[in-house]
C-alpha positions as a Markdown table, in Angstrom:
| # | Residue | x | y | z |
|---|---|---|---|---|
| 1 | Unk | -0.3 | -0.2 | 0.1 |
| 2 | Unk | 1.5 | 3.2 | -1.0 |
| 3 | Unk | 1.8 | 6.2 | 1.9 |
| 4 | Unk | -0.7 | 8.7 | 1.5 |
| 5 | Unk | 1.9 | 11.7 | 1.4 |
| 6 | Unk | 3.1 | 10.5 | -1.8 |
| 7 | Unk | 0.3 | 12.3 | -3.5 |
| 8 | Unk | 1.0 | 15.8 | -2.3 |
| 9 | Unk | 0.7 | 19.0 | -4.6 |
| 10 | Unk | 4.1 | 21.5 | -4.3 |
| 11 | Unk | 3.8 | 23.0 | -1.2 |
| 12 | Unk | 1.6 | 20.6 | 0.8 |
| 13 | Unk | 2.4 | 19.3 | 4.3 |
| 14 | Unk | 0.8 | 16.3 | 6.0 |
| 15 | Unk | 1.6 | 14.9 | 9.3 |
| 16 | Unk | 1.2 | 11.7 | 11.0 |
| 17 | Unk | -1.8 | 12.1 | 13.1 |
| 18 | Unk | -2.4 | 10.5 | 16.5 |
| 19 | Unk | -5.2 | 7.8 | 16.5 |
| 20 | Unk | -8.8 | 8.9 | 17.3 |
| 21 | Unk | -9.2 | 8.2 | 21.1 |
| 22 | Unk | -11.4 | 11.0 | 23.0 |
| 23 | Unk | -14.9 | 11.4 | 21.2 |
| 24 | Unk | -17.6 | 9.2 | 19.9 |
| 25 | Unk | -20.3 | 10.6 | 17.4 |
| 26 | Unk | -23.2 | 8.7 | 16.2 |
| 27 | Unk | -24.3 | 8.9 | 12.9 |
| 28 | Unk | -28.1 | 9.8 | 12.8 |
| 29 | Unk | -29.1 | 9.4 | 9.0 |
| 30 | Unk | -27.3 | 9.9 | 5.8 |
| 31 | Unk | -27.4 | 12.3 | 2.9 |
| 32 | Unk | -28.3 | 12.0 | -0.7 |
| 33 | Unk | -27.3 | 14.0 | -3.3 |
| 34 | Unk | -26.7 | 13.8 | -6.8 |
| 35 | Unk | -22.7 | 13.8 | -6.7 |
| 36 | Unk | -21.1 | 10.4 | -6.4 |
| 37 | Unk | -17.2 | 12.2 | -6.2 |
| 38 | Unk | -15.9 | 14.9 | -4.3 |
| 39 | Unk | -14.7 | 16.3 | -8.0 |
| 40 | Unk | -18.6 | 16.3 | -9.0 |
| 41 | Unk | -19.7 | 18.6 | -5.7 |
| 42 | Unk | -19.6 | 22.3 | -5.7 |
| 43 | Unk | -17.6 | 24.5 | -3.3 |
| 44 | Unk | -20.5 | 26.0 | -1.8 |
| 45 | Unk | -24.2 | 24.6 | -2.0 |
| 46 | Unk | -27.0 | 27.2 | -3.4 |
| 47 | Unk | -29.9 | 27.1 | -0.9 |
| 48 | Unk | -32.1 | 29.0 | -3.5 |
| 49 | Unk | -31.2 | 27.4 | -7.0 |
| 50 | Unk | -29.3 | 24.2 | -5.9 |
| 51 | Unk | -30.6 | 20.8 | -6.6 |
| 52 | Unk | -33.1 | 19.4 | -4.1 |
| 53 | Unk | -31.3 | 16.9 | -2.0 |
| 54 | Unk | -32.5 | 14.4 | 0.8 |
| 55 | Unk | -31.2 | 14.2 | 4.6 |
| 56 | Unk | -32.8 | 11.1 | 5.7 |
| 57 | Unk | -32.9 | 11.0 | 9.5 |
| 58 | Unk | -33.0 | 7.1 | 10.9 |
| 59 | Unk | -36.5 | 6.0 | 12.1 |
| 60 | Unk | -34.9 | 6.0 | 15.9 |
| 61 | Unk | -34.5 | 9.9 | 15.7 |
| 62 | Unk | -37.6 | 10.6 | 13.6 |
| 63 | Unk | -39.7 | 12.2 | 16.8 |
| 64 | Unk | -36.8 | 14.6 | 17.1 |
| 65 | Unk | -37.8 | 16.6 | 13.6 |
| 66 | Unk | -41.2 | 17.2 | 15.2 |
| 67 | Unk | -41.5 | 21.1 | 14.7 |
| 68 | Unk | -39.0 | 21.3 | 12.2 |
| 69 | Unk | -41.0 | 22.7 | 9.4 |
| 70 | Unk | -41.7 | 26.1 | 11.3 |
| 71 | Unk | -37.9 | 26.6 | 10.2 |
| 72 | Unk | -37.0 | 28.1 | 6.6 |
| 73 | Unk | -33.2 | 26.8 | 7.1 |
| 74 | Unk | -31.3 | 24.6 | 8.7 |
| 75 | Unk | -28.0 | 24.0 | 9.7 |
| 76 | Unk | -26.8 | 20.5 | 8.7 |
| 77 | Unk | -23.7 | 18.9 | 10.1 |
| 78 | Unk | -22.3 | 16.0 | 8.1 |
| 79 | Unk | -19.1 | 13.8 | 8.3 |
| 80 | Unk | -17.0 | 14.1 | 5.1 |
| 81 | Unk | -16.0 | 10.4 | 5.4 |
| 82 | Unk | -13.5 | 10.3 | 2.2 |
| 83 | Unk | -11.5 | 13.2 | 3.0 |
| 84 | Unk | -7.9 | 12.9 | 4.1 |
| 85 | Unk | -7.4 | 13.9 | 7.6 |
| 86 | Unk | -3.5 | 14.4 | 7.8 |
| 87 | Unk | -3.2 | 17.6 | 5.5 |
| 88 | Unk | -2.2 | 20.7 | 7.6 |
| 89 | Unk | -1.0 | 22.9 | 4.5 |
| 90 | Unk | -2.9 | 22.8 | 1.1 |
| 91 | Unk | -2.2 | 24.1 | -2.5 |
| 92 | Unk | -5.4 | 25.1 | -3.8 |
| 93 | Unk | -5.7 | 25.6 | -7.1 |
| 94 | Unk | -6.7 | 29.0 | -7.4 |
| 95 | Unk | -4.0 | 30.5 | -4.7 |
| 96 | Unk | -0.4 | 30.6 | -5.6 |
| 97 | Unk | 1.0 | 29.7 | -2.4 |
| 98 | Unk | 0.0 | 27.0 | 0.1 |
| 99 | Unk | -2.5 | 27.7 | 2.8 |
| 100 | Unk | -3.2 | 26.3 | 6.3 |
| 101 | Unk | -6.1 | 23.6 | 6.6 |
| 102 | Unk | -8.2 | 25.9 | 9.2 |
| 103 | Unk | -8.1 | 28.8 | 6.7 |
| 104 | Unk | -9.8 | 26.9 | 4.1 |
| 105 | Unk | -13.3 | 25.2 | 3.6 |
| 106 | Unk | -11.7 | 22.2 | 2.3 |
| 107 | Unk | -12.8 | 19.0 | 3.5 |
| 108 | Unk | -9.4 | 17.5 | 4.3 |
| 109 | Unk | -9.3 | 18.4 | 8.0 |
| 110 | Unk | -8.3 | 16.7 | 11.3 |
| 111 | Unk | -12.0 | 16.2 | 12.2 |
| 112 | Unk | -13.8 | 16.1 | 8.6 |
| 113 | Unk | -17.3 | 17.7 | 10.1 |
| 114 | Unk | -18.6 | 19.8 | 7.7 |
| 115 | Unk | -21.7 | 22.6 | 8.1 |
| 116 | Unk | -24.1 | 23.5 | 5.7 |
| 117 | Unk | -27.0 | 26.1 | 6.0 |
| 118 | Unk | -29.9 | 24.9 | 3.9 |
| 119 | Unk | -33.0 | 25.9 | 2.6 |
| 120 | Unk | -36.0 | 23.3 | 3.9 |
| 121 | Unk | -38.2 | 22.2 | 1.0 |
| 122 | Unk | -40.5 | 20.0 | 2.7 |
| 123 | Unk | -40.4 | 17.1 | 5.1 |
| 124 | Unk | -41.7 | 13.8 | 4.1 |
| 125 | Unk | -41.7 | 12.1 | 7.6 |
| 126 | Unk | -38.0 | 11.1 | 8.4 |
| 127 | Unk | -36.8 | 12.8 | 5.2 |
| 128 | Unk | -36.1 | 16.2 | 4.8 |
| 129 | Unk | -36.0 | 17.8 | 1.1 |
| 130 | Unk | -33.3 | 20.7 | 1.3 |
| 131 | Unk | -31.3 | 22.8 | -1.2 |
| 132 | Unk | -27.9 | 24.0 | -0.4 |
| 133 | Unk | -26.0 | 20.7 | 0.1 |
| 134 | Unk | -22.1 | 20.3 | -1.3 |
| 135 | Unk | -21.5 | 16.6 | -0.3 |
| 136 | Unk | -21.5 | 13.1 | -1.7 |
| 137 | Unk | -24.1 | 10.5 | -1.9 |
| 138 | Unk | -24.4 | 8.7 | 1.3 |
| 139 | Unk | -22.6 | 11.2 | 3.4 |
| 140 | Unk | -23.1 | 10.3 | 7.1 |
| 141 | Unk | -25.4 | 12.8 | 8.8 |
| 142 | Unk | -23.9 | 14.1 | 12.4 |
| 143 | Unk | -26.7 | 16.6 | 13.3 |
| 144 | Unk | -29.5 | 19.2 | 12.2 |
| 145 | Unk | -30.0 | 22.8 | 13.9 |
| 146 | Unk | -32.6 | 25.3 | 13.4 |
| 147 | Unk | -31.4 | 28.2 | 11.6 |
| 148 | Unk | -34.1 | 30.7 | 11.2 |
| 149 | Unk | -37.9 | 30.5 | 11.7 |
| 150 | Unk | -40.4 | 31.2 | 8.9 |
């Protein structure tokens, strides 16, 4: 197996991160979008003109959606399960110099947690139809927070 540090761009830097040991997260569902690879995903979701995507909440947590229709926008937190976790410096294509992971919105980070503000289109039981996501199909769902009331 090749070393993941072999595919670094010029100026990029990776570290050997310690093994995770201090937190437990429970995925509460999954997200379905039209994109199957990271390259297909938009850099930022569009809550106005973006495609309708599904936030599928596991039945165990279905009651936690009670009253969610009162909100026009939601904050969706999700786990970027295919992202690298060892990069500290990245070389974005649009920037001439390497940039630190924490100063970018890139998915490569020590804890690949992402957040998007989405427009709630409709609730169908334990499924939320939303606009504004920027993740690949099958992305694990971490949490949902209300953002704005209607």
